[in-house]
C-alpha positions in Angstrom: 11.6 -10.3 21.6 10.0 -11.6 18.5 6.2 -12.1 18.7 3.9 -13.5 16.1 0.2 -13.2 16.4 -2.9 -11.6 14.7 -2.4 -7.8 14.7 -3.9 -5.8 17.6 -4.2 -2.1 18.3 -1.4 -0.1 16.8 -0.1 -3.1 14.9 -3.1 -3.0 12.6 -2.1 0.4 11.2 1.6 -0.7 10.9 0.5 -3.8 9.0 -1.6 -1.6 6.7 1.5 0.6 6.0 3.6 -2.5 5.2 1.0 -3.8 2.8 0.5 -0.4 1.2 4.3 0.2 0.7 4.7 -3.3 -0.8 1.7 -3.4 -3.1 0.3 0.1 -3.3 -3.1 -0.7 -1.9 -5.0 1.9 0.2 -6.2 1.1 3.7 -9.8 1.0 2.4 -9.0 -1.8 0.0 -7.2 -3.7 2.7 -10.1 -3.3 5.1 -12.5 -4.5 2.5 -10.3 -7.6 1.9 -10.3 -8.4 5.6 -14.0 -7.9 6.0 -14.9 -10.2 3.2 -12.1 -12.6 3.0 -10.1 -12.8 6.3 -12.0 -11.4 9.2 -9.3 -12.4 11.7 -7.0 -9.7 10.2 -3.3 -9.8 9.4 -0.8 -12.2 11.0 2.3 -10.1 12.1 5.8 -10.7 13.2 6.7 -7.8 15.6 9.9 -7.0 17.6 10.5 -4.1 19.9 7.1 -2.6 19.0 8.0 -2.7 15.3 5.9 -4.8 12.9 8.6 -6.3 10.8 6.6 -8.6 8.5 2.9 -9.4 7.9 0.6 -11.6 5.8 -3.1 -12.4 5.5 -4.2 -16.0 5.7 -7.8 -16.3 4.4 -9.2 -19.9 4.2 -10.1 -21.4 0.9 -11.5 -24.8 0.0 -9.4 -27.0 -2.2 -11.6 -29.5 -4.1 -9.9 -32.6 -5.5 -10.9 -34.2 -8.7 -13.0 -36.8 -6.9 -14.9 -34.1 -5.0 -13.0 -34.4 -1.7 -12.9 -31.0 -0.1 -9.8 -29.9 1.8 -9.1 -26.8 3.9 -6.4 -24.5 2.6 -4.9 -21.3 3.9 -4.1 -18.7 1.2 -0.9 -16.7 1.9 -1.7 -13.2 0.6 0.1 -9.8 0.8 3.2 -11.2 2.4 5.3 -8.0 3.1 8.4 -7.1 5.2 9.6 -3.7 6.3 12.4 -2.7 3.9 14.8 -2.1 6.9 14.3 -5.7 8.0 14.7 -7.6 4.8 17.2 -10.4 4.4 17.0 -11.0 8.2 14.7 -14.1 7.9 11.5 -12.4 9.0 9.3 -13.7 6.2 10.5 -17.3 6.3 9.9 -17.3 10.1 6.4 -15.9 9.6 5.7 -18.6 6.9 6.8 -21.3 9.3 4.5 -20.1 12.0 1.6 -19.7 9.5 2.1 -23.3 8.4 2.1 -24.5 12.1 -0.9 -22.3 12.9 -2.7 -23.7 9.8 -2.0 -27.3 10.8 -3.3 -26.6 14.4 -6.5 -25.2 12.9 -7.0 -28.3 10.7 -5.8 -26.8 7.4 -4.5 -29.4 4.9 -2.2 -27.0 3.1 -1.1 -23.4 2.4 -1.4 -21.9 -1.0 0.3 -18.8 -2.4 0.7 -16.9 -5.7 4.2 -15.4 -5.8 4.1 -11.8 -7.0 6.7 -12.5 -9.7 8.7 -15.5 -11.0 11.8 -14.2 -9.2 10.2 -15.2 -5.9 9.7 -18.8 -6.9 13.0 -19.9 -5.3 12.2 -18.1 -2.0 8.9 -20.0 -1.7 10.5 -23.3 -2.6 13.1 -22.8 0.1 10.1 -22.2 2.5 8.6 -25.6 1.6 6.3 -24.7 -1.2 6.2 -26.4 -4.6 4.4 -25.6 -7.9 0.9 -27.1 -8.0 -1.2 -24.8 -10.2 -0.6 -23.9 -13.8 -2.2 -21.7 -16.4 -1.7 -20.4 -19.9 -2.9 -17.0 -21.4 -5.1 -16.6 -24.4 -4.9 -13.2 -26.2 -7.9 -12.1 -28.1 -9.4 -9.2 -30.0 -13.1 -8.2 -29.4 -15.7 -10.5 -30.9 -19.1 -10.3 -29.0 -20.9 -13.3 -27.7 -24.0 -13.4 -25.4 -22.8 -12.4 -21.9 -24.7 -12.1 -18.6 -23.4 -10.6 -15.4 -23.7 -12.9 -12.5 -24.1 -12.6 -8.8 -21.4 -14.2 -6.7 -23.8 -17.0 -5.9 -24.5 -17.6 -9.6 -20.9 -17.5 -10.5 -19.9 -20.0 -7.8 -22.5 -22.5 -9.0 -21.5 -22.2 -12.7 -17.8 -22.3 -11.8 -18.1 -25.5 -9.8 -19.9 -27.2 -12.6 -17.2 -26.3 -15.1 -14.4 -27.4 -12.8 -15.9 -30.7 -11.8 -13.3 -33.5 -12.2 -10.4 -31.1 -11.8 -8.5 -30.1 -8.6 -9.3 -26.5 -7.9 -9.8 -23.8 -5.3 -13.4 -22.9 -4.4 -14.4 -19.5 -2.9 -17.1 -18.2 -0.6 -19.7 -15.8 -1.7 -18.0 -13.1 0.2 -14.6 -13.8 -1.5 -16.3 -13.7 -4.9 -18.0 -10.4 -4.0 -14.5 -9.0 -3.3 -13.3 -10.2 -6.7 -16.3 -8.7 -8.4 -15.5 -5.3 -6.8 -11.7 -5.3 -7.5 -12.1 -3.2 -10.6 -14.7 -0.4 -10.8 -14.4 0.2 -14.6 -17.3 -0.7 -17.0 -17.0 -4.2 -18.3 -15.6 -5.6 -15.1 -17.4 -8.3 -13.2 -18.4 -11.9 -13.0 -19.9 -13.2 -16.2 -21.7 -16.2 -17.8 -20.8 -16.5 -21.5 -22.8 -18.5 -24.1 -20.2 -20.2 -26.3 -20.1 -22.8 -29.0 -20.0 -25.9 -26.8 -21.9 -24.6 -23.8 -21.7 -21.9 -21.1 -18.5 -20.5 -19.8 -17.7 -18.1 -16.9 -15.2 -15.3 -16.6 -13.9 -12.9 -14.0 -13.1 -9.7 -15.9 -11.1 -6.7 -14.8 -11.2 -3.8 -17.4 -8.2 -1.8 -16.2 -7.3 1.2 -18.4 -3.7 0.2 -18.7 -4.3 -3.5 -19.4 -7.6 -5.4 -19.2 -7.2 -8.9 -17.9 -9.5 -11.9 -17.5 -8.5 -13.4 -14.1 -10.0 -16.7 -15.1 -11.9 -18.0 -18.1 -13.5 -21.4 -17.7 -15.3 -23.1 -20.6 -15.6 -26.3 -22.7 -12.4 -27.4 -24.5 -12.0 -25.6 -27.8 -14.0 -22.5 -26.6 -11.1 -20.6 -25.1 -10.5 -18.3 -28.0 -14.2 -17.5 -28.4 -14.5 -16.9 -24.7 -11.5 -14.6 -24.6 -12.8 -12.7 -27.6 -16.2 -12.3 -25.8 -14.4 -10.9 -22.8 -12.4 -8.5 -25.0 -15.7 -7.2 -26.4 -16.9 -6.5 -22.8 -13.6 -4.5 -22.3 -13.7 -2.8 -25.6 -10.2 -3.9 -26.5 -7.7 -6.8 -26.5 -7.4 -8.9 -23.4 -5.3 -11.7 -22.0 -7.4 -14.4 -20.5 -6.0 -16.9 -17.9 -7.2 -20.5 -18.6 -6.4 -23.8 -16.9 -3.4 -25.8 -18.1 -1.3 -28.7 -17.1 2.4 -28.6 -16.4 3.4 -29.5 -20.0 1.4 -26.7 -21.6 1.3 -24.0 -19.0 3.4 -22.0 -16.6 3.5 -22.3 -12.8 1.1 -19.8 -11.2 0.4 -20.9 -7.6 2.4 -22.9 -5.1 1.3 -25.4 -2.4 2.8 -26.4 1.0 1.2 -29.3 2.6 0.8 -29.1 6.4 2.4 -31.8 8.7 0.1 -34.8 8.9 -1.7 -34.4 5.6 -1.6 -38.0 4.2 0.6 -38.7 1.1 -2.5 -40.2 -0.6 -4.1 -36.8 -0.4 -1.0 -35.0 -1.7 -0.7 -37.3 -4.7 -4.4 -37.1 -5.4 -4.3 -33.3 -5.7 -2.2 -33.5 -8.9 -2.0 -30.4 -11.0 -4.8 -28.0 -10.2 -6.5 -24.6 -11.0 -6.3 -21.8 -8.5 -7.8 -19.0 -10.7 -8.7 -16.1 -8.5 -5.6 -14.8 -6.7 -7.0 -11.3 -5.8 -3.8 -10.0 -7.5 
């Protein structure tokens, strides 16, 4: 018999194994994620004492352009046992997650597909593109930069995103983002740029430094990306907000049953930014 619930007992280690096999993350990383971002732990689909599929569902705030705050569930680390793929486990789990979210008062589910080839799968499961970005490539050119606490980053970030639909994060979730990459140059930063302050979430990985989000005044994107490259000591790609016409789809949204059409239309094209990817 199929059961879907938050993992208990032996299911927790089985869910850790599924996540690790799919994404390569160690149990310590997963436990840190649950502790800071999703304390209820993984949601699992199990059958005959086998965890067939799992996902994490931390709650985020979705802030509309007019300041209205919605509650969103972020579908993260969706993974299925290789022996059970193409049997409908993941779509069933997503359906239950949507129903569970609605019963908890969530307005929508959000997700970032791991690769473009998964876009059709999520569209078949009721998701649609709602968040876009473009990437700015830059070589190092220093600018004043100050590392921020999660609290400081959240305050600056909200100011820069005022008037745009976007996700907002708790202090704990931003602390998790800050600790994702241990290499020097990584962290949450305030940048002093030509037209005012900007903020950036930087991960200085040896194989490819990346700026998970760069927020700044229009026209400062290249300078901000170059400042991040200076922090990393080499070229970077910086993700910046974009509309549908100039960017590429990044994150998808599925509205829960009962969310008014007026809210759905007001959301428009937004910025998700930190995907913990």
